[in-house]
KEGU-381871 format. One line per 8 residues: number of its first residue (from 1); for each residue x, y, z of C-alpha. Coordinates in steps of 0.5 Angstrom, whole numbers, plus 500, padded with zeros to 3 digits. Each point is the difference from the previous one (the first is absolute). Layout:
N
NUM) X Y Z ~ ...;
***
This chain:
383
1) 749 234 411 ~ 505 501 506 ~ 495 496 505 ~ 499 494 495 ~ 508 500 499 ~ 501 500 508 ~ 495 495 501 ~ 503 496 494;
9) 507 500 504 ~ 496 498 506 ~ 497 494 497 ~ 507 498 497 ~ 503 500 506 ~ 495 496 504 ~ 500 495 494 ~ 508 499 500;
17) 499 499 508 ~ 495 495 499 ~ 504 497 494 ~ 507 499 505 ~ 496 498 506 ~ 496 494 496 ~ 503 498 494 ~ 502 493 502;
25) 493 499 503 ~ 497 502 493 ~ 505 495 497 ~ 497 494 505 ~ 493 502 498 ~ 502 498 493 ~ 501 507 497 ~ 505 504 497;
33) 504 503 506 ~ 500 507 496 ~ 492 500 500 ~ 501 502 508 ~ 503 507 497 ~ 494 502 496 ~ 495 505 503 ~ 493 497 501;
41) 502 493 496 ~ 504 498 506 ~ 494 501 505 ~ 495 497 494 ~ 504 493 501 ~ 500 500 507 ~ 492 501 500 ~ 500 495 495;
49) 504 495 504 ~ 496 501 506 ~ 493 499 497 ~ 498 508 501 ~ 497 504 495 ~ 505 502 495 ~ 497 507 499 ~ 502 502 507;
57) 507 501 497 ~ 498 507 497 ~ 499 502 508 ~ 508 499 501 ~ 503 506 498 ~ 494 505 502 ~ 502 506 504 ~ 498 499 508;
65) 496 493 498 ~ 506 497 497 ~ 504 499 506 ~ 494 496 503 ~ 499 496 494 ~ 508 499 500 ~ 500 497 507 ~ 494 495 498;
73) 503 498 494 ~ 507 499 504 ~ 497 496 505 ~ 496 495 495 ~ 507 499 497 ~ 503 498 506 ~ 495 496 502 ~ 501 496 494;
81) 507 498 502 ~ 497 498 507 ~ 502 507 504 ~ 493 500 504 ~ 503 501 507 ~ 498 507 503 ~ 507 502 500 ~ 500 499 493;
89) 494 504 498 ~ 503 506 505 ~ 507 500 496 ~ 496 500 494 ~ 496 506 501 ~ 505 504 504 ~ 506 498 496 ~ 498 497 493;
97) 505 500 496 ~ 506 499 505 ~ 496 494 503 ~ 498 497 493 ~ 507 501 498 ~ 502 496 506 ~ 495 494 498 ~ 502 501 492;
105) 507 499 501 ~ 500 494 506 ~ 502 493 497 ~ 494 496 503 ~ 494 504 498 ~ 495 496 496 ~ 493 500 497 ~ 495 497 505;
113) 494 496 497 ~ 494 503 502 ~ 495 495 498 ~ 493 501 504 ~ 499 493 500 ~ 506 498 505 ~ 499 506 505 ~ 499 499 507;
121) 494 503 504 ~ 505 505 503 ~ 502 502 493 ~ 493 501 498 ~ 499 504 506 ~ 506 504 498 ~ 498 501 493 ~ 493 502 502;
129) 503 506 504 ~ 504 502 495 ~ 494 500 495 ~ 497 505 505 ~ 506 504 501 ~ 500 501 493 ~ 493 502 499 ~ 501 505 505;
137) 506 503 497 ~ 497 500 493 ~ 494 504 503 ~ 505 505 503 ~ 503 500 493 ~ 494 502 496 ~ 498 505 505 ~ 507 503 499;
145) 499 500 493 ~ 493 504 500 ~ 503 505 506 ~ 507 501 496 ~ 497 500 492 ~ 493 502 500 ~ 497 503 506 ~ 502 502 507;
153) 496 501 507 ~ 501 507 504 ~ 496 502 506 ~ 499 508 501 ~ 504 502 507 ~ 499 507 500 ~ 494 505 499 ~ 504 504 494;
161) 494 498 495 ~ 494 501 504 ~ 495 499 498 ~ 501 497 494 ~ 504 494 503 ~ 500 499 508 ~ 505 498 505 ~ 499 492 500;
169) 497 500 493 ~ 503 494 496 ~ 502 500 492 ~ 503 497 495 ~ 505 503 495 ~ 500 498 493 ~ 507 500 498 ~ 499 501 493;
177) 496 506 500 ~ 506 504 498 ~ 505 495 497 ~ 503 494 504 ~ 506 502 504 ~ 505 494 500 ~ 502 498 507 ~ 507 504 502;
185) 502 495 506 ~ 498 493 497 ~ 503 497 507 ~ 495 501 505 ~ 495 497 505 ~ 493 500 497 ~ 494 504 502 ~ 505 505 504;
193) 501 507 498 ~ 506 503 503 ~ 502 497 507 ~ 499 493 503 ~ 498 503 507 ~ 500 507 503 ~ 505 500 506 ~ 496 505 504;
201) 499 508 500 ~ 507 501 504 ~ 504 496 495 ~ 503 503 493 ~ 495 498 494 ~ 506 499 496 ~ 502 494 505 ~ 494 496 499;
209) 501 494 496 ~ 499 501 493 ~ 495 495 496 ~ 505 500 494 ~ 507 499 498 ~ 502 507 498 ~ 507 498 496 ~ 496 496 495;
217) 496 505 496 ~ 497 502 493 ~ 500 507 497 ~ 493 503 499 ~ 496 498 494 ~ 492 501 499 ~ 497 496 494 ~ 494 500 496;
225) 498 507 502 ~ 494 502 496 ~ 497 505 505 ~ 503 505 505 ~ 497 503 506 ~ 495 505 499 ~ 497 506 504 ~ 496 498 506;
233) 502 492 499 ~ 501 497 507 ~ 507 497 500 ~ 505 496 504 ~ 507 501 500 ~ 507 500 504 ~ 501 506 504 ~ 506 503 497;
241) 503 503 507 ~ 500 493 503 ~ 507 500 503 ~ 500 493 503 ~ 500 496 493 ~ 504 502 494 ~ 496 495 495 ~ 494 504 497;
249) 496 494 500 ~ 501 499 508 ~ 499 507 502 ~ 493 501 504 ~ 494 500 496 ~ 496 506 500 ~ 493 501 497 ~ 498 507 497;
257) 496 504 495 ~ 503 502 494 ~ 499 508 499 ~ 505 502 495 ~ 503 496 494 ~ 506 502 496 ~ 500 506 496 ~ 495 503 506;
265) 502 506 504 ~ 498 500 507 ~ 501 505 506 ~ 497 501 507 ~ 496 507 501 ~ 499 501 508 ~ 500 493 501 ~ 495 498 494;
273) 502 496 494 ~ 500 503 493 ~ 501 496 494 ~ 502 504 493 ~ 497 506 504 ~ 494 497 502 ~ 497 498 507 ~ 501 492 500;
281) 494 496 498 ~ 497 497 506 ~ 496 493 499 ~ 494 498 503 ~ 504 495 505 ~ 505 505 502 ~ 501 504 506 ~ 506 505 500;
289) 504 499 506 ~ 505 506 503 ~ 505 500 505 ~ 499 504 507 ~ 503 502 506 ~ 496 500 506 ~ 501 503 507 ~ 497 497 506;
297) 500 502 507 ~ 499 492 502 ~ 501 494 497 ~ 496 498 494 ~ 497 493 500 ~ 503 497 494 ~ 497 493 501 ~ 493 502 500;
305) 501 505 494 ~ 503 494 496 ~ 493 496 502 ~ 496 506 498 ~ 504 502 493 ~ 504 494 499 ~ 508 501 499 ~ 503 507 501;
313) 507 500 499 ~ 502 505 506 ~ 507 502 503 ~ 499 502 508 ~ 504 505 504 ~ 500 503 507 ~ 502 507 501 ~ 504 502 507;
321) 493 503 502 ~ 496 494 500 ~ 497 501 493 ~ 500 496 494 ~ 501 501 493 ~ 498 495 495 ~ 502 500 492 ~ 494 496 496;
329) 503 498 494 ~ 493 499 496 ~ 493 503 502 ~ 494 501 496 ~ 496 506 501 ~ 495 497 504 ~ 505 497 505 ~ 504 506 501;
337) 493 504 501 ~ 499 494 506 ~ 506 501 503 ~ 501 507 500 ~ 493 500 504 ~ 503 496 505 ~ 500 504 507 ~ 507 498 502;
345) 503 503 493 ~ 503 507 500 ~ 502 501 493 ~ 500 497 494 ~ 503 502 493 ~ 501 496 493 ~ 508 499 499 ~ 501 504 494;
353) 507 502 497 ~ 502 507 498 ~ 500 501 492 ~ 506 497 497 ~ 502 496 506 ~ 501 492 498 ~ 499 494 504 ~ 506 497 498;
361) 507 503 502 ~ 507 499 500 ~ 505 501 506 ~ 508 499 499 ~ 502 495 505 ~ 505 502 506 ~ 506 497 496 ~ 498 504 494;
369) 500 494 496 ~ 493 499 498 ~ 493 502 500 ~ 495 498 505 ~ 493 500 496 ~ 494 501 505 ~ 492 500 498 ~ 495 504 505;
377) 494 495 499 ~ 495 505 504 ~ 500 503 493 ~ 497 494 496 ~ 493 500 497 ~ 497 494 501 ~ 493 497 496;
***
């Protein structure tokens, strides 16, 4: 309920801004100026007057799609009053309510006649250009609707799900499997997850430009949740420990297999997973992977190993004597056996924490004002 209440407040705010900035223009179109303040109906009138499909009005306040459609409808309205120069279009897109208010309250603005019979060749060419841009825009909008509300594509970046899902595999995720999670950051660039671009390995990821406006946010809400995750389901979720993005729906997506559900008890015994006191069930498409520490006399050829085994998450360290230590995040039994047989490998041990130790720990900060939470990822079990 909080979601829809917050959403309604945003819609009302946008409608008030729309009304304040366009009421005189609606009056010049021959309508009651109060119609400019009515959500959806204000854009319905614009589409009607500009001879576009009137049902498009329902797209005007949808999350993520709405801002795109609003910009398109604002451009239609400004064109109706002769504002067709590039600077007019630019100002309409980047400063919509401010620029429309400037036009709205100007004394000399008049409705222009758009009779196609009297168009010059240049105006006809411009109209064709606008039609092409409109077609591209609505293709993007349609794809965005599918991406946001129906299914989302993902590429597999790591080998943690070998051999069920391989590095480079491409999959589509059904957003309605466990109920639809409503968008929480409605003002965002379509098709981008968290950031617009990566500024580089040496930069702080928190400084990367975000693809969404963090200040405009809606609470968590999931609707039509008829099913819940079951054991052995392969699920895509947002990584809770993502320290860069605070918005749940903008955190990095992870794909894993669900090994336990609400009410289950799971524990690790000597690095092996037990659920409800029984060893985990390994399905036919699974290969369990565990973390290993490998000590070598000379450097391993990691790129060659990637070509042989696929992506292997690994951290490399060199000691003072010229030897190397490798911490592999996840190796199958067969891959671990092959690596152990390499001639430059001195020792190889599976990373198993002692009983009762935790992979999550808390440490009091130096100023004693807060705790820092850390996770040892080498303890993770991947399937």
